[in-house]
Each structure stands twice: as C-alpha cells, then as structure tokens.
N, C-alpha and C positions, 0 to 999 in steps of 0.2 A: 504494500500500500504506500503510495507516495505521501509526502508530508502535506501536499495540497488537499488531501482528503482526510484530515483528522476528524473523527466522529465527535458529535456532541454527546455529552456536555464537556468533553475534554478540550475541544477547540476553544470554547468560550472561557474555560478555566485558564488555559495557557495565555490567552489574550489578556485576561484580568491580571495574571501574575506579571506579565511583561509591561503592563502599564501601571503596575504597583497599586492596584485597586484592592485595598484590603477588604472592603465590604463585599465586593463581588467574589473575591477569593474565598472568604469564609462562607458566603451564601451558597457556594458550589457544593458544599458538603451536606449530607444529611445531619440531623441533630445528634446522631450517635456516630458520626463519621470519625475517621482516624487517619493519622499520618504515621507511617513506620519509616523513620529516617535511620537507615543502617542499623536496625534492631532496637532503636529507641522509639517507643510508641506513645503517641499523644492522642487521646480520645476526647471528643467533644469540642465545642466551639472555643471555650476558654483555654483549654490546653493547646489546641492548634494555634490560636492567636498568640499565646505566650511563646511558643516555639517559633512561629513565623516572625514575630517582632524582632527576634535576634538573628534568625538564620535564613529567612525566605523573603517575604515582602520587605521587612525592615532592613534587610541586607541588600536592597535594590537588585534583587535577583532577576535575571533574564534567561529564559530557556529558548534555545534555537533548535527546534526538532530537526533530526536528520533521517530518522526511520520511524515508521508507525506500523503497528500490526494490531489486529483485533481478533479475539477468540471469544465468541459469545458476549458476555457482559464485562469483559476485561479488555482494556486497551493498553498497549505498551508503547511508550514513546521513548526513544533514545535520542539524546541531544546534548548539545553543549550548554552547560550551566555556568553562568558567570555572575558572581556576586561579591560583596565585600567580605563574606564569610567563607565561602568555598567556591572552587572552580573546577571544571573538568567535565569529561564525558560521563553522563549519568543515564541510568535507566529508571524511568518512572512508570510504575504499573498502577493503573487506575481501575478499581472495581466500581461498577456503575449500577445504580438502581433507578430506573426511570430517567429523570433529568438531573439526578444528583450523583455525587461521588460518595461511596460508602467508605472507601479507603484509597489512600495514595501511598505506595511503597517506593522508596528511593534506594537504589543500589548503584554500584559501579556500572558504567555503561560498557 
C-alpha cells in the first residue's frame, strides 16, 4: 500500500500529530485507548496526554510515512520520526475500532 492511501482514522491522526494539534491527537483515541511506547504503556486520555506532553506533541514530533500496510482493523505505518525527544525510523501499529484508535504501539522501524 502506498503512503498516499493511508486509511482513516490513521491518516487524520498523522495529520493532527504533524500539525501539533493536541486536541485532535487525543480525540483520535477511544476513552480507554492506549499508547505502548517501546513497552511503556499509557492508558486513557490523561496518561496519553502526560506522555505526549514530553515525548510526542510536546516534543514537536513529525512523522513522515514511508510504508503503510493494513490487516483487518490494524494499520502499520513505518516512517521517519523527528522530534526534540527522539528521532529515527519507527514502526507505528494502530489498532482501530470504528473511527477511533484503541491502541498505538511504537517500535523500531
């Protein structure tokens, strides 16, 4: 799948991240959504926001996708992550329920 065809809601999520739109970033997750950042798990809006304030939106992160694949309700995006906290090729695995993300898992690309 080319990066021109990133499925929703992942495409909107990446756009929100890249414009540093914290509200849209947080609203992309279900109320019980979670982020698994290299084995550290943050569940719920408050925990995700606290993590993001330091390591994601708050670190002015930008994701430039290079590969996208989808299997059922799971979308994997590999791309270049650049921020004031961390940089490099990363793999983002998104679990989707309807128009929301239930989980985002971040690993080495």
